[in-house]
C-alpha positions in Angstrom: 19.8 -35.3 13.1 19.0 -36.4 9.6 15.4 -37.1 10.5 15.1 -33.7 12.2 16.4 -31.9 9.1 13.9 -33.9 6.9 11.0 -32.7 9.1 12.2 -29.1 9.0 12.4 -29.3 5.2 8.9 -30.7 5.0 7.6 -28.0 7.3 9.2 -25.3 5.1 7.5 -26.9 2.1 4.1 -26.9 3.9 4.6 -23.2 4.8 5.5 -22.4 1.2 2.5 -24.2 -0.1 0.2 -22.5 2.4 1.6 -19.1 1.2 1.1 -19.9 -2.4 -2.5 -21.1 -1.8 -3.3 -18.0 0.3 -1.9 -15.9 -2.5 -4.0 -17.6 -5.2 -7.1 -17.2 -3.0 -6.3 -13.5 -2.5 -5.8 -13.0 -6.3 -9.0 -14.9 -7.1 -10.9 -12.8 -4.6 -9.7 -9.5 -6.0 -10.3 -10.7 -9.6 -13.9 -11.9 -8.8 -14.6 -8.6 -7.0 -13.4 -6.6 -10.1 -15.4 -8.8 -12.5 -18.5 -8.4 -10.3 -18.0 -4.7 -10.1 -17.7 -4.3 -13.8 -20.8 -6.4 -14.4 -22.8 -4.2 -12.0 -21.6 -1.1 -13.8 -22.5 -2.6 -17.2 -26.0 -3.8 -16.1 -26.8 -0.3 -14.7 
């Protein structure tokens, strides 16, 4: 049972890391889109 709990904890950590990475990618995408949009407006 101890080993099973260890695997479950590891799985939870992997899920948390995946969520954090997905969140960072999403924030980066939104930020880059905003920067690109502002640059386009300034260049026009």
